[in-house]
SEMI-743562 format. One record per residue (C-alpha): x, y, z; residue in one letter. Coordinates in steps of 0.001 Angstrom, whole numbers, plus 500000, padded with zeros to 6 digits. Layout:
% SEMI-743562
XYZa
...
% end
This chain:
% SEMI-743562
461037499953483283m
461029498007486675a
457395498655487851s
455907498684484443a
457332494929484517q
456078494390487877l
452490494802486864q
452550493231483374t
453658490002485674v
450909490380488060a
448227490816485941r
449348487719483392s
449238485545486671g
450986482674485460t
454408482055486829g
454351485283488810e
457043484320491358h
459759482688489465r
460169485824487217h
459395487869490007l
462796486615491610y
464830486138488534e
463895489659487600l
464861490606491346a
468195488837491466s
468917490420488245k
468627493956489401l
470223493430492726y
473245492203491261s
473144495427488427d
472744497785491059a
475705496183493306v
477644496325489870a
476812499625489202q
475976501510492784q
472845502219491793d
470407502695494760e
467721503429491758h
468512499762491022l
468244498542494361l
465135500322495256q
463881498508492162e
465234495397493142a
463245495250496631c
459754496282495072a
460194493428492801l
461695490495495502a
459015491889498427e
456190490884495879a
458124487614494896a
457614487204498818q
453988487905498632q
453277484999496600l
455413482429498449r
456249483879501740p
458413481167502838d
460809480769500097n
464092480371501079l
466011481954498266a
463527485285498258g
463650485690501642l
467981485786501622n
467961487937498778l
465400490517500242l
467605489927502956a
471043490834500857r
468969493709499091i
468517495521502327e
471986494469503992l
473276497058500207q
470858499497501281r
472084499691504644q
468799498792505921h
470322496836508434v
466978495500510987g
465060494595507898a
467751492469506418a
467940490894510002e
464334490233509836y
464592488674506802w
467689486523507412v
466095485451510848n
463045484521509160r
464327482014506702g
466524480654509706l
463608480141512124s
462611477922508777i
465258476050507950k
468442476900510489p
471283475042509016d
470982476599505298s
474581477477504694a
473530480431502238s
470963482147504937l
474320481758507765l
476329483312505151y
474229486333504609s
473996486294508624a
478053486701508580g
477544489832506715h
474733491723508529i
477277490579511606a
479831492047509610l
478385494784508545n
477313495777512336q
481093495316513591h
479910492059515582q
483039489874514522l
482752487078516985d
478868486504515338k
480387487052512151a
482457484229512700e
480311482145514220d
478305482210511301y
480927481748508631f
482164478642510189t
478493477254510435r
477815477972507083s
481732476577505916c
480767473448507945r
477293473040505841i
479491473267502674s
482921474999501416r
481189475074497449v
478354476840497756a
478857480457499736t
482028482062500288k
482066481721503454a
485334480188503737a
486889483168502136n
484882485632504503f
485774483484507854l
489500484361506579a
488845487557506159h
487286487857510094v
489965485841510955k
492669489460509566l
490099491809511227l
490474490165514279q
493701490574514173g
494348486426514157d
496727486678511854y
498025483326511950v
494536481916511469e
493813484453508349a
496742483321507145f
496416479607507465r
493185480230505957h
494391482095502829y
496883479789502486r
494820476983501876e
492216479171499759l
494971480085497511i
495630476611496617k
492351476535494661t
491969480543493885q
495011481602493056s
493874483443490092r
490868485670492696d
493444488949493463k
491304489616496565q
492432486289497970i
495681487206496724r
495931490229498263s
494301488970501715k
496984486055501474l
499600488592501334f
498250491211503865e
498226488393506714s
501812487258505541a
503277490428506368s
502014490049510199h
503658486446510345v
506756485098510999i
508530481446511384a
508884480218514056d
511037477254512521f
512213476638509079y
509421474731506826s
510413473543503533e
506569473251502484e
506699477246503428l
509360477655500968e
508099476116498375q
504462477975499041d
506756481278498962l
508399480965496120l
505223480129494261r
503550482962495662y
506652485376494227f
505538484335490739d
502199485787491341f
502268488793489060t
500176492728489990d
501180491733494132s
503137493383496232d
505683490929497111h
507012493365500053s
504338492393502037q
505939489210501969l
509204490411503403r
508854489648507426s
507936485694506704l
510430485403503742t
513219486928506117t
512066484623509561s
512100481692507341l
515903482217506008l
517282483302509223k
516029479729510473h
517237477790507340k
520654479894506801l
521064479169510378r
521768483312510819l
522270484776514412s
524347487580515759e
527694485423515775a
526796485330511993g
526221483021509237c
527973479119509691p
527001478430506074l
530006478778503471e
529529481184500547l
528749478507497918e
525676477417500040t
524698480532500046i
524905481599496403a
522706478820495807n
519948479442498077d
516909479865495739n
514423481408498469l
517370483900499117l
517705484686495086l
514173485109494644q
513627487171497442a
516324489687496586l
514928490441493696t
511166491047495009r
511599493293497850f
514628495363499958y
515269493694503027f
514768495263506103c
516422493452509047d
520074494537510291p
521309490534510371l
520257489469506854i
522053493448506180e
524820492176507600r
524866488902505966l
524711490419502407l
527163493257502899l
529773490440503916t
528424488485501199l
528824491513498440r
531934492280499423k
533608489281499335s
532115488942496078l
533487492315495349l
537726491199495795l
537517488053494923s
535905489288490970c
537348492325490399s
540917491497490505s
540314489375486901n
537048490627486286l
535566487496486027a
532340485552488189i
532128482246488252k
529007480321486844k
527873479265490045d
528016482513491932l
526228484603489029l
523309484292490250p
524111486189493489l
526236488659492155v
522962489733489739s
519839489524492807a
522475491412494415l
522759494138491707a
519245493777492125y
518655494088495470q
520520497397495311c
518559499087492284s
515707498091494789l
517001499548498479n
518695502801495855e
522454501649497291s
521675502563501204v
523968499985502110w
527116501091503870y
530521500614501516i
533718500820503104t
536584503040501452s
538767500011499888q
535183499249498411e
534454502479497657e
537784502712495751a
537334499693493361l
533813500552492778v
535138503651491278q
537457502444489069q
535122499435487591l
532913502708486601e
535392504344485048i
536551500917482982l
533300500673482405c
533138504329480887t
536211503710478493k
534477499945477636m
531717501360476321l
533777504136474051s
534440500931472087i
532670500253469053d
533443496446468738e
532565496018472511l
530338493178473099t
527897492250476417a
530267489237477341d
533566491987477489d
531446494604479757i
528917492540482244y
530998491361484530p
532492494519485587a
529141496011484809l
527489493466487438l
530064494392490160l
529118497399489891l
525748497393489795q
526314495649493682m
527209498968494479y
525624501529492597k
522033502033490646p
522856502503486857l
520810505785486425i
523429507057488956q
526562506136486788c
528166508330484659e
528437506553481887f
524543505773481802f
523596507718478464p
525970505702476787a
525065502492477819l
521396503667476802s
522262504148473543s
524260500877473208k
522227497698472012k
523763494636473081l
522638491149473861q
523144490800477880w
523322487752479895p
519851486531480563k
520312486890484462v
520858490214484218m
518478491509480891d
515922492427482248s
517843494815485103l
519774496759482423i
516801496828480275r
514096498259482724q
516338500663484057a
517139502025480586i
513533501504479663t
511974502901482136e
514560506200482915q
513955507112479349q
509879506746479620n
510768508947483138l
512462511818481157n
509776511784478186s
506938512226480635i
508590514759482929i
507845517748480045n
504087516188479439s
503298517788482780i
501251520681483510p
503000523475486636a
501602526079488554l
505191527748488204g
507827528493490510e
507456528002494233s
508301531766496109a
508638529634499409d
511832528587500389n
510965525682502794t
509318524357499419s
511500524702496901r
514520522854499372k
511489520028500089v
511433520202496185q
514955519532495583q
514995516549498282q
512215514850496212y
513657515809492717n
516772513591494126q
514885511015495790n
511370510445494716p
508968508901497581y
507995505866497848p
509728504050495451r
506914500792494440w
505964498943491896t
502643497495492335d
499571499391493999i
498180495981495828g
494570495138495057y
491104496201496702s
487717495341496246q
486609497859493985p
483826500257496023g
482077503660496150n
483866506160497801y
481232507979499501r
479849504788501015a
483342504105502295a
483208506731504209l
480011506318505566q
481230503049506700a
483584504827508386a
481901507586509956f
478359506685509846p
477396509099511784e
477739511995509959h
475825511655506504g
479648512509504564l
479096513991501152l
475437513628501446a
474822516860499628q
476687515770496473a
474653515237493596d
475558511668493419g
477386512101490295g
481217511516490201s
483467513016492959l
486380515562492113d
489225513993494803i
492488516234495125l
495624514040496042v
497748517508497511a
501118515885497399g
500535512944495963c
504254511907495638g
505029508609493448t
501484508296492794g
500777505455494425r
497670506646496610h
495990508612493332a
496488505627491247i
494418503435493546r
491729505972494295l
491492506182490340a
491715502337490083q
489493501601493065y
486354503757493848f
483434504324491006t
482936507910489388q
485834509386490865v
488153512079489114k
491971512412490901v
493831515274490339c
497343514917491845a
499563517657492728l
503124517378494275d
506308519727494232l
508342516677492950s
508694516351488831y
510634513257489517s
508244512248491818a
505220513459488993l
507253511719486437a
506975508292488037y
503730508596489429a
502349509238485471k
504957506604484219y
502876503847486814q
499205505415485678a
499831505236481859e
500762501494481959k
497821500570484201r
495526502928481754h
494466505523484223k
492649508287482548r
490696509408485541n
494165510875486650i
495260514757485785q
498480515184487468f
499693519006488011i
503581520412489360q
503072522362491618g
503150524011495743d
500040524098497893i
500799527173498505l
500081528044495239q
496396526204494592l
494570529499493859d
496199529345490268k
493488526023489954l
490268527191489005h
488265523792489668e
487103522845493431t
486746519519495193f
484483517327496653d
487428515569498442v
491041516615499410i
493440514016500601e
496749515237502056c
498809512536503592s
502532512904504958g
502623516735503456v
501473519275505801l
504110518498508576h
506749519217505945h
505988522652504844m
507126525916506884h
503889526871507920s
501318523707508296p
498162526079509288v
499086527923505968t
499043524985503951g
495585524190505514l
493928526860504900q
495054526771501216a
494027523185501169l
490384524565502749t
490042527526499841r
489800524668497146k
487277522881499423l
483763522430498273k
481140523463501082s
480101520468502563g
483400518663501181g
484997516358503248v
489388516315503755i
491669513109505242k
494881514595506186l
498060512344507810a
500279513955510484l
503508513294512193y
502744512027516013s
505268513569518364a
505117510664520621t
505770508569517730a
508441509937516618r
510012510541519672r
513201508617518926q
513740510551515556i
513570513640517114s
515770512900519460e
518585512108516692l
517486514658514801r
518665517011517101k
521676515471517383l
523173517089514280w
521592520390514877g
521787522516511664n
524408520003509967k
521585518019508192q
522766514699506480p
521657515311502569g
524278512973501189k
524242509644500071p
527425509042501505a
526778511051504621e
523175509383505228m
524884506024505254r
526998506596507361l
524820507348509974v
522914504411509371r
525573502265509756e
526413503964513365a
522669503290514087l
523039499654513722l
526638499055515202q
525123500665518195s
527871503983517598s
525174506816518885i
524432506518522344e
521098505662522894g
518260503551521717d
517349503646518318w
515801500547517729t
512275502137516852e
514289503376514251i
515756500599512360y
513200498040512565n
511106500645510722s
511030499630507075p
511776502936506121d
515430502750507663f
515880500188504485y
515865502352501466s
517551505467500486l
514871507745499592s
512691505940502524a
515445506541505219c
515778510129504008r
512354511099504189d
512409508849507555l
515565510434509541l
516875513545507034f
514003515406505611h
514679519298505551e
511429520316507242q
509555518356509887e
506704519422512119h
505327516862514539v
501847517171516463f
500163515646519963d
495999514546518829v
494679516837521194l
496088519963518773e
494023518580515937l
490813520073516585e
492131523536516521d
494551522605513943f
491575521832511819l
489749525167513032a
492285527558512264s
491351526608508514a
487313526804509413g
487038522877509392l
485381520539511703e
486728517703513175w
485127514522511778i
486931511790513316g
490105509385512965m
490615505954511079l
492371503283513360p
495456502479513039p
496409498653511375p
496071496143514446e
494519498250516613s
491403496398516678q
492001494395520015e
493021497941521863l
489875499334520416l
487383497073521685s
488483497842525338l
486815501286524755t
483305499487524212g
483302502034521343k
483623501680517663h
486190504006516227s
484171506975514787s
482984507456518257r
486445507557519897i
487401511489520626t
490500513265520084a
491054513184524275a
490359509225524444e
492665508845521161w
495535510619523220h
495029508368526043t
495041505161524279l
498376506482522763e
500157507513525963q
499310503859526807n
500911502870523573n
503525505421522475p
503861503443518948q
500158503214518083l
500684505831515078f
503724505025514039a
502095505387511006g
501117508646511287m
497418510565512676y
495402509358509636q
491646511634510285f
488897513692508570y
487693517320508451a
484334519068506939r
484141522365505708k
480614523495507206p
% end
């Protein structure tokens, strides 16, 4: 159609340039939105025809540069943008496009320069200010990135990408001193919906420690002062804290509140927000904190009391809520024996705890109804798989509430950008990709794939019914219809009739009895030319954890009370050794995550030098490693794009930086 229009316009002889430019611009916008290469080609032909009519038109030259960059013709894009800048060196739009070209080539310093120059000319003509912040983030200059995004969010608070990047940069920043202005900003950010508030945890924690003058010696402030601290109260309901000093403070506060309020089952009005916030925190961290025997006895009495009270027909919320709220500081409602009776009651709860109770009841009812709707491959015959299944049925991992934000894109294009030399998935027909997420857990990654990649169909498999129910519940809340959830063992995959273009298997194979057997089962379901993404534990990064696991040998802690006791011993330095890397991990601070981190039923670890042979055992070819977060500066020393770094070179980097792969080795392979 575009070719026919081009011929018609050329014959008309009037208004050629403007018509061609506008049509090319429209086709370019449609092509980007639809990820359509044919439309891009048509847009390029029209833009070139327009340029021939007016060779020095800056808008036309800029459009050609953007089209060619979208087509990954970087040399052609540079040609057009440089031609435009030779005519007008201070064009904000051309400098903006030049910044994107440099960004595409991973030339971050050049990109920073172009975006800075574009911003100086105009902060409204382009989104150069947004991408300058983005470059700072890529450079690992998190303080500057946060400063830029903090300014941008003032006028672009509804922009999900700006929110996401603000939170991402904040996750790497801590406060050096208390700032009331920063506190007010954080409170504002807490009100953002569809955001992962846990990314604000480190910054909020550091700010609170300065504000409360918290140190190893304790906190000098009185209970009443802390109880009215809005930042603390809001934070307790948004994420679970991951700091030993904050945990010690909250443990002290909780015990004091329990002892002072349980004797007459009354909570002072000014303490009610804090008790409620601590109940929220217990729900978020799944009651991971240590409980003394004195507290345990009182909690048991409260549970017995609540059970008896719920049997009273004339019961009102005012009668039971103090006991219930005190109990929730120690035990999530779902774990209480009286939970079914509570679910059947129609009570008007005080506003301060209404959402907490209703959320627990509604969510559990939804999960119970979903479990029976999940198709299954049948009972696993593997003993290790059954143990792992039981673990995740008891403690689904990870618990999450938001998938965060990513710019929508094309999976093939993202893979090509990560590994430009390999031409991955080029033999696919260009249509929808079938992706298997093997070991999807509670579904966050599978839902992100379905949400943010176009033309994908996702099959999500996991051992745990509990984890899958949570995953499907979250998918239904987001109206994701392009995901199929299936319960089953990777060793049972031959029962599936489908094969897949892509398989993603993160943090799973190292929990199988035989990781090689698991990998071979996955490979049989991968199409020829398909790719597989794997994530496996690094032996180097998990050295402390491996040492700790050796201490208990066959006496693996598995009950919540046992896990809480081990955590407390580590925090109190009662176990000889240096365990700082363990309690600096966010996973140490929730029960399901801590069990996954330290007390897993089965665990293997790998060395990066073993990975190529591991892949070869299943007939797969090594493609390359994904660079870990915050490794940009380190990788720049190699002088190579991350896709060209060999396994041996990664090994050298890791030996010099033992925590480089604390988040696991993440790498791709291809089936010939």
